[in-house]
N, C-alpha and C positions, 0 to 999 in steps of 0.2 A: 383312687380319686378321679372325678370325672372332669373333662374338659369338652367346652363348648365352642362352634362357630356360628355364627349369625350372618347370611346374606340379606340385605336389606333393599327394597325397592326394585325387586327382580321384575322385568317386564313380561312376566307370565301370569295367567289367571291361577288364582290358588285353587280353583278346582282341578284344573289340570295338573299343576305341580303336586297337589296330594295324592294322583295317581302315581307318581314316582316314588314319592317319599314312602308310601305303604308299603313299596316292594322290598325297601331295605331296613325296615324297622325291626329291631332284634338281631339282625345278622351281624357275622364277623366282619371286620373293615374290609379285608381283601375279598370276601365274597361279595359284600356291597358294592364295591368298585367294579368288580367282574359283571355284577349285574346291570350297573348304571352304563359300562362300556357298550354293552350290546342292546341297550333300550333304545328304541327309535323315536321317542319322545324328545321334544325339544328342551324341556326341562333337566334332561337327564346330565347335561354337560355342566351346568352352574351347580347343580346339586352334587355332582361327584367332585367339583372344585371345592364346596363347602365341606364335604366329607375328609378331603385332603388337608383343608385349613384346620380342622378339628384334630386330627392325627398329629399334623405339626405343633398344635398347641399343646396335646397332650406330652409330646416328645420333648419339648423345650421346657416346659413349666414344672413337669413332674418326672421322676425317674420310673418310667413304665415301660413295660415289654409290649413293642409295637404287635407282634403277633398275636398276643392276648387281648386287643382291643375289640370291643364290639358296639355297635350303635343302639345306645341304652335308650335314647329318646329322639324322635325325628318328627316335626310338626311344621306345617306351613300356616302363618297367620295372613290376613288380608292386610295389605297396605293401602295407601291412598289412590284414589281412582282418579285418572285423567279423564277430564270430560270435554268431548268433542261434539260438534254437530256436521250432519251431511245434509247438503241442499237435496231437496227432492222436489217433486212435480207440483205446480199450483202454489208456489212460494212458501211450501211447508219446509220443515226441518225435523230430522229425526235424529235423537240423541247417539252418540257412539261412546262407550264407556271402555276405556284402556285401563284394564285391572293390573295392580302390582301385588307383589307377595314378599313376606319377610319368612325366609327358611331358616330354621335353627335345627342343629345338629349337636347332640351331645353323644360323646364316646365315653367309654368306661371299661377298665379292665377286669375281665371276666374271672372270678373266683373259682379256681378248680384244684 
């Protein structure tokens, strides 16, 4: 049985978060957490927290062996964008788009 965890409204652009999620998709959970621990991207911390939450959900709701869990699906969707403006020369303004992400991690027990 698969379990999932979702982190919503993460203040990291989806394009940057997808770089980190692509590294852990399909890997065993302990291997994925090891990769995230040594990744220098800012999104690695919140994504590791989401993976740990998915593992805790699997452990508490189903009777699964944590050592057999792997990241079945991992994807990042775009959340709402915060729109801000910065003053520029000659009375102009340029937009600043502060993008947010929704991170979903699904873990499952590997059948072997």
